[in-house]
LODO-757510 format. One record per residue (C-alpha): residue in one letter; chain; x, y, z. Coordinates in nm, 3 decimals, always signed. Layout:
// residues N
+---+---+---------+---------+---------+
: r : c :       x :       y :       z :
+---+---+---------+---------+---------+
: A : A :       X :       Y :       Z :
...
+---+---+---------+---------+---------+
// end
This chain:
// residues 392
+---+---+---------+---------+---------+
: r : c :       x :       y :       z :
+---+---+---------+---------+---------+
: M : A : -10.160 : +13.115 :  +5.432 :
: S : A : -10.298 : +13.432 :  +5.594 :
: Y : A : -10.107 : +13.638 :  +5.852 :
: L : A : -10.326 : +13.503 :  +6.134 :
: E : A : -10.269 : +13.147 :  +6.016 :
: E : A :  -9.894 : +13.210 :  +5.999 :
: E : A :  -9.894 : +13.356 :  +6.350 :
: K : A : -10.093 : +13.059 :  +6.482 :
: A : A :  -9.851 : +12.816 :  +6.316 :
: F : A :  -9.555 : +13.010 :  +6.458 :
: N : A :  -9.699 : +13.006 :  +6.809 :
: K : A :  -9.763 : +12.631 :  +6.787 :
: I : A :  -9.403 : +12.566 :  +6.683 :
: I : A :  -9.277 : +12.771 :  +6.977 :
: D : A :  -9.518 : +12.598 :  +7.217 :
: D : A :  -9.406 : +12.257 :  +7.090 :
: L : A :  -9.041 : +12.354 :  +7.135 :
: M : A :  -9.107 : +12.479 :  +7.488 :
: V : A :  -9.250 : +12.138 :  +7.575 :
: L : A :  -8.974 : +11.947 :  +7.397 :
: L : A :  -8.690 : +12.152 :  +7.550 :
: K : A :  -8.852 : +12.247 :  +7.881 :
: D : A :  -8.566 : +12.114 :  +8.094 :
: E : A :  -8.277 : +12.237 :  +7.881 :
: D : A :  -8.265 : +12.606 :  +7.968 :
: S : A :  -8.315 : +12.606 :  +8.343 :
: Y : A :  -7.976 : +12.480 :  +8.469 :
: N : A :  -8.163 : +12.417 :  +8.796 :
: Q : A :  -7.970 : +12.100 :  +8.882 :
: V : A :  -7.668 : +12.143 :  +8.657 :
: L : A :  -7.345 : +12.112 :  +8.857 :
: S : A :  -7.115 : +12.005 :  +8.574 :
: S : A :  -7.114 : +12.298 :  +8.332 :
: M : A :  -6.855 : +12.573 :  +8.301 :
: C : A :  -7.125 : +12.783 :  +8.134 :
: S : A :  -7.416 : +12.955 :  +8.305 :
: P : A :  -7.742 : +13.103 :  +8.175 :
: P : A :  -7.671 : +13.450 :  +8.035 :
: P : A :  -7.845 : +13.751 :  +8.191 :
: E : A :  -8.164 : +13.880 :  +8.032 :
: I : A :  -7.991 : +14.163 :  +7.848 :
: A : A :  -7.766 : +13.913 :  +7.668 :
: R : A :  -8.069 : +13.705 :  +7.568 :
: E : A :  -8.233 : +14.015 :  +7.422 :
: I : A :  -7.917 : +14.091 :  +7.227 :
: A : A :  -7.929 : +13.738 :  +7.083 :
: K : A :  -8.279 : +13.804 :  +6.950 :
: I : A :  -8.220 : +14.153 :  +6.815 :
: F : A :  -7.879 : +14.108 :  +6.653 :
: A : A :  -7.905 : +13.751 :  +6.523 :
: T : A :  -7.809 : +13.845 :  +6.165 :
: I : A :  -7.472 : +14.010 :  +6.232 :
: N : A :  -7.183 : +13.808 :  +6.089 :
: L : A :  -6.834 : +13.921 :  +6.189 :
: G : A :  -6.695 : +13.693 :  +5.921 :
: D : A :  -6.780 : +13.973 :  +5.678 :
: P : A :  -6.655 : +14.277 :  +5.874 :
: G : A :  -6.708 : +14.526 :  +5.593 :
: L : A :  -7.085 : +14.489 :  +5.638 :
: F : A :  -7.079 : +14.546 :  +6.014 :
: P : A :  -6.809 : +14.808 :  +6.091 :
: E : A :  -6.964 : +14.925 :  +6.419 :
: T : A :  -6.975 : +14.570 :  +6.555 :
: V : A :  -6.610 : +14.533 :  +6.454 :
: K : A :  -6.534 : +14.833 :  +6.678 :
: L : A :  -6.713 : +14.659 :  +6.966 :
: E : A :  -6.510 : +14.344 :  +6.896 :
: N : A :  -6.190 : +14.545 :  +6.919 :
: D : A :  -6.309 : +14.697 :  +7.247 :
: V : A :  -6.379 : +14.351 :  +7.390 :
: L : A :  -6.039 : +14.222 :  +7.278 :
: A : A :  -5.865 : +14.525 :  +7.427 :
: H : A :  -6.043 : +14.466 :  +7.759 :
: L : A :  -5.942 : +14.099 :  +7.765 :
: A : A :  -5.585 : +14.185 :  +7.663 :
: D : A :  -5.572 : +14.427 :  +7.955 :
: L : A :  -5.690 : +14.155 :  +8.195 :
: L : A :  -5.399 : +13.944 :  +8.069 :
: H : A :  -5.146 : +14.231 :  +8.098 :
: A : A :  -5.069 : +14.209 :  +7.727 :
: P : A :  -4.812 : +14.453 :  +7.585 :
: S : A :  -4.917 : +14.730 :  +7.347 :
: S : A :  -4.806 : +14.512 :  +7.054 :
: W : A :  -5.083 : +14.256 :  +7.117 :
: T : A :  -5.326 : +14.127 :  +6.860 :
: G : A :  -5.609 : +13.876 :  +6.882 :
: A : A :  -5.945 : +13.750 :  +6.769 :
: I : A :  -6.287 : +13.654 :  +6.900 :
: T : A :  -6.342 : +13.280 :  +6.850 :
: S : A :  -6.612 : +13.020 :  +6.904 :
: G : A :  -6.460 : +12.923 :  +7.239 :
: G : A :  -6.163 : +12.760 :  +7.407 :
: S : A :  -6.141 : +12.466 :  +7.167 :
: E : A :  -6.096 : +12.687 :  +6.862 :
: S : A :  -5.861 : +12.919 :  +7.050 :
: N : A :  -5.643 : +12.628 :  +7.161 :
: L : A :  -5.634 : +12.493 :  +6.806 :
: I : A :  -5.522 : +12.835 :  +6.683 :
: G : A :  -5.258 : +12.853 :  +6.956 :
: C : A :  -5.115 : +12.513 :  +6.856 :
: W : A :  -5.134 : +12.612 :  +6.488 :
: A : A :  -4.935 : +12.926 :  +6.562 :
: A : A :  -4.682 : +12.725 :  +6.765 :
: R : A :  -4.627 : +12.480 :  +6.480 :
: N : A :  -4.592 : +12.745 :  +6.210 :
: W : A :  -4.384 : +12.980 :  +6.424 :
: S : A :  -4.143 : +12.696 :  +6.504 :
: K : A :  -4.116 : +12.603 :  +6.137 :
: A : A :  -4.042 : +12.963 :  +6.039 :
: N : A :  -3.804 : +13.041 :  +6.325 :
: R : A :  -3.643 : +12.705 :  +6.402 :
: G : A :  -3.689 : +12.505 :  +6.082 :
: I : A :  -3.892 : +12.226 :  +6.246 :
: E : A :  -4.083 : +12.033 :  +5.979 :
: K : A :  -4.248 : +11.759 :  +6.186 :
: G : A :  -4.261 : +11.847 :  +6.549 :
: K : A :  -4.412 : +11.751 :  +6.879 :
: I : A :  -4.596 : +11.953 :  +7.139 :
: I : A :  -4.590 : +11.908 :  +7.515 :
: F : A :  -4.917 : +11.904 :  +7.712 :
: P : A :  -4.990 : +11.859 :  +8.083 :
: E : A :  -5.221 : +11.568 :  +8.166 :
: S : A :  -5.470 : +11.829 :  +8.286 :
: A : A :  -5.503 : +11.980 :  +7.937 :
: H : A :  -5.847 : +12.009 :  +7.779 :
: I : A :  -5.951 : +11.753 :  +7.515 :
: S : A :  -5.925 : +12.029 :  +7.251 :
: F : A :  -5.546 : +11.994 :  +7.262 :
: E : A :  -5.564 : +11.628 :  +7.167 :
: K : A :  -5.788 : +11.726 :  +6.876 :
: A : A :  -5.555 : +12.011 :  +6.777 :
: A : A :  -5.248 : +11.787 :  +6.769 :
: D : A :  -5.434 : +11.535 :  +6.553 :
: I : A :  -5.552 : +11.802 :  +6.308 :
: L : A :  -5.206 : +11.962 :  +6.288 :
: N : A :  -5.022 : +11.629 :  +6.260 :
: L : A :  -4.816 : +11.702 :  +6.570 :
: E : A :  -4.674 : +11.432 :  +6.794 :
: T : A :  -4.770 : +11.473 :  +7.158 :
: E : A :  -4.600 : +11.417 :  +7.489 :
: W : A :  -4.824 : +11.422 :  +7.794 :
: I : A :  -4.664 : +11.526 :  +8.122 :
: S : A :  -4.778 : +11.400 :  +8.461 :
: L : A :  -4.894 : +11.629 :  +8.740 :
: N : A :  -4.734 : +11.684 :  +9.079 :
: E : A :  -4.904 : +11.647 :  +9.416 :
: N : A :  -5.061 : +11.992 :  +9.370 :
: F : A :  -5.216 : +11.886 :  +9.037 :
: Q : A :  -4.981 : +12.120 :  +8.849 :
: V : A :  -4.771 : +12.003 :  +8.556 :
: D : A :  -4.437 : +11.858 :  +8.669 :
: I : A :  -4.183 : +12.120 :  +8.558 :
: E : A :  -3.884 : +11.885 :  +8.576 :
: A : A :  -4.069 : +11.633 :  +8.359 :
: V : A :  -4.145 : +11.907 :  +8.106 :
: K : A :  -3.777 : +11.999 :  +8.100 :
: E : A :  -3.678 : +11.638 :  +8.035 :
: A : A :  -3.936 : +11.603 :  +7.756 :
: I : A :  -3.805 : +11.898 :  +7.554 :
: D : A :  -3.596 : +11.801 :  +7.253 :
: Y : A :  -3.499 : +11.940 :  +6.912 :
: R : A :  -3.844 : +11.853 :  +6.769 :
: T : A :  -4.046 : +12.038 :  +7.032 :
: V : A :  -4.252 : +12.316 :  +6.876 :
: G : A :  -4.422 : +12.431 :  +7.193 :
: I : A :  -4.542 : +12.375 :  +7.546 :
: V : A :  -4.884 : +12.438 :  +7.697 :
: G : A :  -4.975 : +12.557 :  +8.044 :
: I : A :  -5.322 : +12.565 :  +8.200 :
: A : A :  -5.465 : +12.851 :  +8.407 :
: G : A :  -5.779 : +12.704 :  +8.562 :
: A : A :  -5.780 : +12.337 :  +8.464 :
: T : A :  -6.107 : +12.175 :  +8.357 :
: G : A :  -6.091 : +11.904 :  +8.621 :
: T : A :  -5.944 : +12.089 :  +8.918 :
: G : A :  -5.933 : +12.464 :  +8.852 :
: V : A :  -5.560 : +12.452 :  +8.925 :
: C : A :  -5.314 : +12.688 :  +8.757 :
: D : A :  -4.982 : +12.550 :  +8.638 :
: D : A :  -4.658 : +12.727 :  +8.729 :
: I : A :  -4.668 : +12.951 :  +8.422 :
: N : A :  -4.363 : +13.147 :  +8.537 :
: A : A :  -4.150 : +12.830 :  +8.538 :
: L : A :  -4.287 : +12.729 :  +8.197 :
: S : A :  -4.208 : +13.078 :  +8.072 :
: D : A :  -3.847 : +13.046 :  +8.186 :
: L : A :  -3.821 : +12.714 :  +8.001 :
: A : A :  -3.975 : +12.863 :  +7.687 :
: I : A :  -3.725 : +13.149 :  +7.685 :
: D : A :  -3.428 : +12.925 :  +7.762 :
: K : A :  -3.516 : +12.675 :  +7.487 :
: N : A :  -3.664 : +12.926 :  +7.238 :
: L : A :  -4.004 : +12.754 :  +7.251 :
: Y : A :  -4.358 : +12.871 :  +7.192 :
: L : A :  -4.564 : +12.883 :  +7.514 :
: H : A :  -4.944 : +12.886 :  +7.491 :
: V : A :  -5.159 : +12.928 :  +7.802 :
: D : A :  -5.515 : +12.797 :  +7.821 :
: A : A :  -5.691 : +13.041 :  +8.052 :
: A : A :  -6.036 : +12.978 :  +7.905 :
: H : A :  -6.180 : +12.933 :  +8.254 :
: G : A :  -5.939 : +13.110 :  +8.485 :
: G : A :  -5.867 : +13.409 :  +8.265 :
: T : A :  -6.187 : +13.593 :  +8.353 :
: I : A :  -6.180 : +13.484 :  +8.719 :
: Y : A :  -5.827 : +13.550 :  +8.848 :
: P : A :  -5.822 : +13.927 :  +8.779 :
: Y : A :  -6.141 : +13.976 :  +8.979 :
: L : A :  -6.031 : +13.745 :  +9.259 :
: K : A :  -5.727 : +13.970 :  +9.291 :
: K : A :  -5.956 : +14.272 :  +9.323 :
: L : A :  -6.140 : +14.084 :  +9.598 :
: G : A :  -5.814 : +14.043 :  +9.791 :
: Y : A :  -5.719 : +13.687 :  +9.697 :
: D : A :  -5.366 : +13.581 :  +9.609 :
: V : A :  -5.373 : +13.475 :  +9.246 :
: P : A :  -5.113 : +13.318 :  +9.016 :
: I : A :  -4.932 : +13.520 :  +8.751 :
: Y : A :  -5.052 : +13.344 :  +8.440 :
: G : A :  -5.061 : +13.602 :  +8.160 :
: F : A :  -4.822 : +13.812 :  +7.957 :
: E : A :  -4.635 : +13.930 :  +8.268 :
: N : A :  -4.445 : +13.608 :  +8.198 :
: P : A :  -4.219 : +13.706 :  +7.906 :
: G : A :  -4.218 : +13.357 :  +7.752 :
: V : A :  -4.595 : +13.350 :  +7.697 :
: K : A :  -4.683 : +13.400 :  +7.330 :
: S : A :  -5.060 : +13.340 :  +7.332 :
: V : A :  -5.345 : +13.300 :  +7.579 :
: T : A :  -5.695 : +13.155 :  +7.546 :
: I : A :  -5.966 : +13.340 :  +7.741 :
: D : A :  -6.343 : +13.274 :  +7.717 :
: T : A :  -6.639 : +13.509 :  +7.755 :
: H : A :  -6.916 : +13.246 :  +7.776 :
: K : A :  -6.804 : +13.110 :  +8.113 :
: I : A :  -6.805 : +13.319 :  +8.434 :
: L : A :  -6.873 : +13.639 :  +8.238 :
: G : A :  -7.206 : +13.492 :  +8.123 :
: S : A :  -7.194 : +13.603 :  +7.762 :
: L : A :  -7.371 : +13.425 :  +7.479 :
: I : A :  -7.255 : +13.085 :  +7.357 :
: P : A :  -7.028 : +13.064 :  +7.164 :
: G : A :  -6.782 : +13.317 :  +7.301 :
: G : A :  -6.406 : +13.278 :  +7.325 :
: S : A :  -6.091 : +13.462 :  +7.228 :
: I : A :  -5.720 : +13.426 :  +7.177 :
: I : A :  -5.471 : +13.704 :  +7.251 :
: F : A :  -5.118 : +13.704 :  +7.105 :
: R : A :  -4.818 : +13.892 :  +7.238 :
: S : A :  -4.757 : +14.052 :  +6.899 :
: E : A :  -4.880 : +14.056 :  +6.542 :
: E : A :  -4.543 : +13.916 :  +6.437 :
: I : A :  -4.637 : +13.580 :  +6.592 :
: T : A :  -4.950 : +13.550 :  +6.378 :
: K : A :  -4.788 : +13.620 :  +6.041 :
: T : A :  -4.759 : +13.250 :  +5.959 :
: I : A :  -5.129 : +13.178 :  +6.020 :
: V : A :  -5.319 : +13.491 :  +5.918 :
: K : A :  -5.509 : +13.462 :  +5.590 :
: S : A :  -5.615 : +13.739 :  +5.351 :
: I : A :  -5.964 : +13.717 :  +5.201 :
: T : A :  -6.052 : +13.918 :  +4.893 :
: Y : A :  -6.405 : +13.802 :  +4.811 :
: L : A :  -6.579 : +13.972 :  +5.106 :
: S : A :  -6.732 : +14.320 :  +5.107 :
: D : A :  -6.409 : +14.452 :  +5.256 :
: S : A :  -6.147 : +14.317 :  +5.017 :
: S : A :  -5.869 : +14.374 :  +5.272 :
: T : A :  -6.011 : +14.136 :  +5.535 :
: K : A :  -5.757 : +13.927 :  +5.726 :
: Q : A :  -5.848 : +13.637 :  +5.951 :
: L : A :  -5.655 : +13.424 :  +6.197 :
: T : A :  -5.959 : +13.229 :  +6.317 :
: I : A :  -6.057 : +12.881 :  +6.196 :
: T : A :  -6.418 : +12.985 :  +6.150 :
: G : A :  -6.515 : +13.238 :  +5.887 :
: T : A :  -6.873 : +13.310 :  +5.989 :
: R : A :  -6.883 : +13.438 :  +6.348 :
: P : A :  -7.191 : +13.556 :  +6.540 :
: G : A :  -7.184 : +13.926 :  +6.616 :
: S : A :  -7.446 : +13.886 :  +6.889 :
: S : A :  -7.196 : +13.711 :  +7.117 :
: V : A :  -6.948 : +13.997 :  +7.075 :
: I : A :  -7.215 : +14.260 :  +7.137 :
: A : A :  -7.327 : +14.079 :  +7.453 :
: S : A :  -6.968 : +14.054 :  +7.577 :
: W : A :  -6.920 : +14.426 :  +7.514 :
: V : A :  -7.233 : +14.514 :  +7.712 :
: L : A :  -7.138 : +14.288 :  +8.004 :
: L : A :  -6.780 : +14.417 :  +8.018 :
: K : A :  -6.837 : +14.783 :  +7.938 :
: K : A :  -7.191 : +14.864 :  +8.055 :
: L : A :  -7.264 : +14.625 :  +8.340 :
: G : A :  -6.893 : +14.640 :  +8.413 :
: E : A :  -6.672 : +14.544 :  +8.702 :
: S : A :  -6.941 : +14.534 :  +8.970 :
: Y : A :  -7.141 : +14.280 :  +8.767 :
: I : A :  -6.841 : +14.049 :  +8.720 :
: L : A :  -6.720 : +14.087 :  +9.078 :
: E : A :  -7.065 : +13.987 :  +9.201 :
: R : A :  -7.063 : +13.671 :  +8.988 :
: V : A :  -6.709 : +13.574 :  +9.089 :
: K : A :  -6.761 : +13.654 :  +9.457 :
: G : A :  -7.091 : +13.468 :  +9.465 :
: S : A :  -6.948 : +13.157 :  +9.300 :
: L : A :  -6.651 : +13.145 :  +9.537 :
: K : A :  -6.876 : +13.196 :  +9.839 :
: V : A :  -7.098 : +12.904 :  +9.738 :
: T : A :  -6.788 : +12.694 :  +9.659 :
: K : A :  -6.657 : +12.749 : +10.012 :
: Y : A :  -6.998 : +12.663 : +10.154 :
: L : A :  -7.013 : +12.337 :  +9.958 :
: V : A :  -6.659 : +12.243 : +10.062 :
: Q : A :  -6.744 : +12.305 : +10.428 :
: R : A :  -7.061 : +12.094 : +10.407 :
: L : A :  -6.889 : +11.808 : +10.221 :
: K : A :  -6.618 : +11.795 : +10.489 :
: E : A :  -6.893 : +11.732 : +10.745 :
: L : A :  -6.983 : +11.404 : +10.572 :
: P : A :  -6.752 : +11.121 : +10.689 :
: E : A :  -6.828 : +10.915 : +10.376 :
: I : A :  -6.706 : +11.193 : +10.144 :
: K : A :  -6.342 : +11.269 : +10.065 :
: L : A :  -6.229 : +11.585 :  +9.889 :
: V : A :  -5.962 : +11.512 :  +9.629 :
: F : A :  -5.807 : +11.860 :  +9.645 :
: E : A :  -5.858 : +12.193 :  +9.816 :
: P : A :  -6.030 : +12.411 :  +9.555 :
: T : A :  -5.843 : +12.715 :  +9.429 :
: L : A :  -6.127 : +12.825 :  +9.200 :
: N : A :  -6.491 : +12.718 :  +9.173 :
: I : A :  -6.426 : +12.352 :  +9.089 :
: I : A :  -6.460 : +12.071 :  +9.344 :
: G : A :  -6.360 : +11.706 :  +9.322 :
: F : A :  -6.477 : +11.437 :  +9.565 :
: T : A :  -6.522 : +11.063 :  +9.608 :
: C : A :  -6.743 : +10.851 :  +9.834 :
: N : A :  -6.603 : +10.577 : +10.057 :
: E : A :  -6.923 : +10.373 : +10.033 :
: M : A :  -6.986 : +10.374 :  +9.656 :
: T : A :  -6.808 : +10.387 :  +9.324 :
: N : A :  -6.818 : +10.714 :  +9.135 :
: G : A :  -7.033 : +10.554 :  +8.869 :
: D : A :  -7.291 : +10.417 :  +9.112 :
: L : A :  -7.312 : +10.746 :  +9.302 :
: M : A :  -7.350 : +10.941 :  +8.978 :
: K : A :  -7.628 : +10.707 :  +8.862 :
: E : A :  -7.823 : +10.754 :  +9.185 :
: L : A :  -7.785 : +11.132 :  +9.172 :
: E : A :  -7.883 : +11.144 :  +8.806 :
: Q : A :  -8.205 : +10.960 :  +8.893 :
: R : A :  -8.277 : +11.252 :  +9.127 :
: G : A :  -8.226 : +11.499 :  +8.844 :
: W : A :  -7.865 : +11.607 :  +8.908 :
: H : A :  -7.609 : +11.662 :  +8.635 :
: L : A :  -7.250 : +11.609 :  +8.749 :
: S : A :  -6.944 : +11.471 :  +8.573 :
: I : A :  -6.668 : +11.223 :  +8.641 :
: Y : A :  -6.320 : +11.359 :  +8.579 :
: S : A :  -6.026 : +11.122 :  +8.612 :
: N : A :  -6.117 : +10.927 :  +8.927 :
: W : A :  -6.340 : +11.175 :  +9.108 :
: I : A :  -6.681 : +11.338 :  +9.078 :
: R : A :  -6.650 : +11.697 :  +8.964 :
: I : A :  -6.870 : +11.994 :  +9.048 :
: V : A :  -6.839 : +12.340 :  +8.893 :
: V : A :  -7.001 : +12.614 :  +9.101 :
: M : A :  -7.118 : +12.868 :  +8.846 :
: P : A :  -7.344 : +13.170 :  +8.918 :
: H : A :  -7.662 : +12.964 :  +8.872 :
: V : A :  -7.552 : +12.730 :  +9.154 :
: T : A :  -7.692 : +12.899 :  +9.464 :
: K : A :  -7.675 : +12.802 :  +9.831 :
: E : A :  -8.034 : +12.675 :  +9.800 :
: V : A :  -7.932 : +12.451 :  +9.509 :
: I : A :  -7.640 : +12.317 :  +9.713 :
: D : A :  -7.864 : +12.243 : +10.013 :
: K : A :  -8.100 : +12.045 :  +9.789 :
: F : A :  -7.804 : +11.859 :  +9.637 :
: L : A :  -7.659 : +11.776 :  +9.979 :
: N : A :  -7.994 : +11.641 : +10.098 :
: D : A :  -8.006 : +11.411 :  +9.797 :
: L : A :  -7.640 : +11.313 :  +9.840 :
: K : A :  -7.698 : +11.218 : +10.204 :
: S : A :  -8.012 : +11.028 : +10.105 :
: V : A :  -7.816 : +10.824 :  +9.851 :
: I : A :  -7.537 : +10.749 : +10.100 :
: N : A :  -7.782 : +10.651 : +10.376 :
: K : A :  -7.965 : +10.423 : +10.132 :
: E : A :  -7.634 : +10.252 : +10.054 :
: L : A :  -7.554 : +10.211 : +10.424 :
: L : A :  -7.885 : +10.039 : +10.504 :
+---+---+---------+---------+---------+
// end
C-alpha cells in the first residue's frame, strides 16, 4: 500500500469513528458524570505523549519528576506531613483498593489480625465493596444520620477486635457530603485503627472553596488519625482519564504493600500501585494544569461549578412538583418529583437526550464545568415539559 493509500485509509477510519462516536465526546447533556471534558492542552498532551509508561520509570525519568511534583502538590492540598509518600493511580477505585489493602496488612503487622473486617459508611463508593471482596475482608455498613454523614455512634458500636480499619468520605458520590473525619480520627487513635479517607471528589474542591471564602470541613491529614487519602485529578481538575492518586501519612505505613521489581530498566523500582503499566500522559496533563495553568484555572472551574449549582437549586425550588433531598454542600444535587417515579421521570428525560442517574431514592445531578447556565436552562425547560405532560 502506498503512502497516499495509507493516508486515505487512515482518514476513512477516523471519519468512520467520528460518525460512530459523534455523541460520546460532547458532554452536552451529561448531568451525571463526575468527569468533565479536559481542556485542549490536556488533549494535545494525550496525543503527543501517548507512549510514556510510568510503570517502567527508568525509561522516563523526567516524567517521574513531574509525577513527584504532582504528588507533592496534592499532598500539600491535604496538609500531609513531610513524611508523606504516595502514588499516581488509575483513579479512585484503585486508590481505595490500595487504601483497604494497606489497612488489612498494617493491622496484621501491628495488631496480629489474620481475618478482619472493615467498616464503611453507606455512602461509600462501590469500589469499597469490590476491595473488601478482593481482600477477603468482612464488611460492616454503617447508616447515615439526618445530615447524610456516617453515624459516629454506630461506627463506635461496630468496632471490635477484628476491625482492621474504618473509612470516611469527603465528598460522597451521591450527595457530596463530607463525613465527620475529625470524629473518625479520634476513634481511630483511641482504638488503634487504620483510617482511610476517600476524597476522590472533594479533595480537589475543598481547598479552593476555602480560598473562595467558604467554610470547608477538615478532612485531610490535619486529623492525626488519618493514614491515607484518595484524591483524583480527572474530576474537577479536568486532567486526562484515568487520573487518581493515594497519599499516605508516612512510608512506614506502606511497607507491608510495596513491591520491589527487578526486571525493569531500573532494577530498583518499587511499586505500591495495583497497576504496573501507567499512562504518563495523564501525569503530564495533571502537572500542566496544576503548575502552569495553576490556581486561577482551578478556582475558575470550582467557582463556576458552584455558581451553576446554586442557580439550579434556586430554579428547582421554584417548581412545586420538585423536592430537594438535601441542601448541596458541593456540586451534587438530589431531587424527586411528586408527580412521577424517579424511573419514569428519568425515562422521559433520557428520551430528550439527558443523562442523569438515580442514586438511592433520588435523581442525582453533578454540576461539572461543562454544565453551564445555558445547559441548565435547557434542562429545566425539558423537566417542566415532562411534568406538565404528566399533569395533563
